[in-house]
N, C-alpha and C positions, 0 to 999 in steps of 0.2 A: 904340441900343445895348441894346435890350430882349432881343436874341438872346443876350446874355451871361447874363442872368438865366434865360432859358428853357433854356439849355444849361449850367447851372452844374456839373452832375455830369460830363458828358463833358469839359468844360474842366478841371475839377479833376483828373480821372483822367489826362488828357493832361499836365497840369502835373506830376503825381507821376511819370508814366512818363518824362518828360523829365529830371526831377531824378535819378531812379534811373540813367538812362543816363549822365548827367553824372558821377555818383558813380563808376560803373565806368570811364568814360573817363578820369577824373582818376587813378584808382588804376592803370590800365594805363600811364599816362604818369608814374607815381610823383610826382604832384603832392601837395604837403603840404596840410593842412587850411586852411580859410578862416575868417575872423572871422565872428561872428554878423551884423555889418552887411553884409558882402559876401554872406553866405548869403541874407539877406533881400532884397537887390537881385536875386540870381539867381532867387529864388522869384517875385518880382514880374515880372521879365523873362520867365520861362518861362510864367507865367500869361497875361501880355499876348500873348505869341506864340501860345499855344494859342487865345486868344480871337480873334485876327486870323485864324488858320487856320480856325477854326470859321466865321467870317463868309465867308471865301473859299470854303469848301466848300459853304456854304448857297447862295451865289450862282453857283457853278460849274455850267455846263450839262453834262448827262450825255451829250452827243452822242458823245463818244469812249469812253464806258464809265466806270463809277463809279470804278474803281481807277486808270485812266489819269488821270482828272481829280483824284483824291485825291492821288496821288503827284506828278503834274505840277504841281498848285497849290503843294505844298510846295517843289518844286524851283524853280519860277519865282520865288516869293517869296524863297527863299534866294539864288538866283543874281542876282536883280534888285535886292535890297536889302541882304541880310546881307553877301554877299561884297564888294561895293564899299565899304561902310562899314568893315568890318574891315580890308580891305587899305589903304584911305586912312588910317585912323587909325593903324595900325601903322607905315606908311611915314613918316608925318609925325613920329612919335615915334622914328623910326630903329630900330625893332624889326625882327627878321629876317622874311623872307618865309616861312621855315619855321614860325615861331611863328604867323604869320597863317594859314597853311594849316592848321595843327593846330586852331586855333580855328574856322576855317571848316568843317572836317570835323566838329568837335563839333556845331556848330549845324545842319549838314545832317542828322546823325543824329537830333538832337532833333526837327527839323521832320518828318522822315519818320516817326518813331515817334509823334509827336503827331498827325499827320494820320491815321495808321493807327488809333490809338485812337479818335479822334473819329469816324471812319467806322464802325468796328466797333460802337461804342456807339450811334451814331445821333445826328442833330441835328434840332432842331425849328426850322423857319423862323419868323420873327416873323409876327404876323397882318398880313394885307394891308391 
């Protein structure tokens, strides 16, 4: 996990961009404020997501082009992990599919923005 320390600045920038997107997304949906505890949880989740994306982007082969792999990696992680978890958890709690889809779209936006920021700033692979 040394790559997280090596890429602290891009990961923190991607975290901040994801939080900013979430702020505007919540305002667009007219969602009310959150408690400090929930906000801290969101910050940790967004940081961890940015760190995972950074690792995926470092490992992604550039055969299909850098931006195809950047956006494709974000989409595959979102569709393969985020969507099933959100849909399952919402349905078990008998929450609406609409609410689940709204959250899924939020996380897709976060992941696309974070992957873009990480790629634009650049990532340092760990030493071999």
